[in-house]
C-alpha positions in Angstrom: 0.0 0.0 0.0 1.0 3.6 -0.5 2.0 5.2 2.8 2.5 9.0 3.0 5.9 10.1 3.9 6.3 13.4 5.8 8.9 15.6 7.5 8.4 18.0 10.4 10.2 21.3 10.7 10.4 24.1 13.2 12.5 27.3 12.8 12.5 29.7 15.7 12.6 33.3 14.7 16.0 33.8 16.4 17.4 31.0 14.3 17.5 32.9 11.1 16.6 31.7 7.6 17.1 28.0 6.9 17.0 25.4 4.1 16.7 21.7 3.8 19.2 19.8 1.7 19.1 16.1 0.6 21.6 13.6 -0.6 22.0 9.8 -1.0 24.8 7.7 0.4 25.8 6.0 -2.9 25.2 6.7 -6.6 22.2 5.2 -8.2 22.7 2.3 -10.7 23.2 3.3 -14.3 20.0 4.4 -16.1 18.1 4.9 -12.9 17.1 7.9 -10.8 15.6 8.6 -7.4 13.7 11.8 -7.4 12.6 13.6 -4.3 9.9 16.3 -3.9 9.3 18.1 -0.6 6.2 20.2 0.0 7.4 23.5 1.5 6.0 25.3 4.5 4.1 28.6 3.9 6.5 31.3 2.9 9.2 28.9 1.9 10.1 27.7 -1.6 10.2 24.0 -2.7 12.8 23.3 -5.4 10.4 20.8 -7.1 11.4 17.3 -8.1 15.2 16.9 -7.7 17.2 13.9 -8.9 19.2 12.8 -5.8 22.9 12.4 -6.0 25.7 12.0 -3.4 26.1 15.8 -3.3 23.8 17.8 -1.0 21.1 19.6 -3.0 18.6 22.2 -1.9 15.1 20.9 -1.5 13.3 23.6 0.5 14.7 27.1 0.9 13.9 30.4 2.6 12.3 28.9 5.7 12.0 31.4 8.6 9.9 31.6 11.7 8.1 28.3 11.6 6.8 27.9 15.1 5.1 25.7 16.2 6.3 22.7 14.2 4.7 22.0 10.8 4.5 18.7 9.0 4.6 18.4 5.2 4.7 15.8 2.5 7.6 14.0 0.9 7.4 12.2 -2.4 10.0 9.7 -3.7 9.9 8.4 -7.3 12.3 5.7 -8.6 12.6 5.5 -12.4 14.6 3.2 -14.6 14.9 2.9 -18.4 15.0 -0.5 -20.2 18.8 0.0 -20.5 19.1 -0.5 -16.7 18.3 -4.2 -17.2 17.8 -6.3 -14.1 18.9 -4.5 -11.0 19.9 -6.5 -8.0 18.1 -5.6 -4.7 19.8 -2.7 -3.0 19.1 0.3 -0.9 20.0 4.0 -0.5 20.0 6.2 2.6 18.6 9.6 2.1 20.0 12.3 4.4 18.0 15.5 5.0 19.9 18.4 6.6 18.6 21.6 8.0 21.2 24.3 7.3 21.5 28.1 7.1 20.2 29.8 3.9 21.6 31.0 1.6 
């Protein structure tokens, strides 16, 4: 079954403006992608669908004064072309980081 995935964020006014970045721990197999979309809190900007890599990429930017905590949706999409062939079972760890923006 489809289960919603969410994240919860809180940014106190004194903390300044923040962003969320995402990266995976290992490259995806050839001819495949793992795309992440994060719904932004009010006033923030979501970067839309982003193909994840091992380099941190901005997912949600310009977050400030989110208090109390807010919960928003996350969507993961895995795609592969026929050229990927049969891919052995494997996993990736997605790391989300709250950092200063810009």
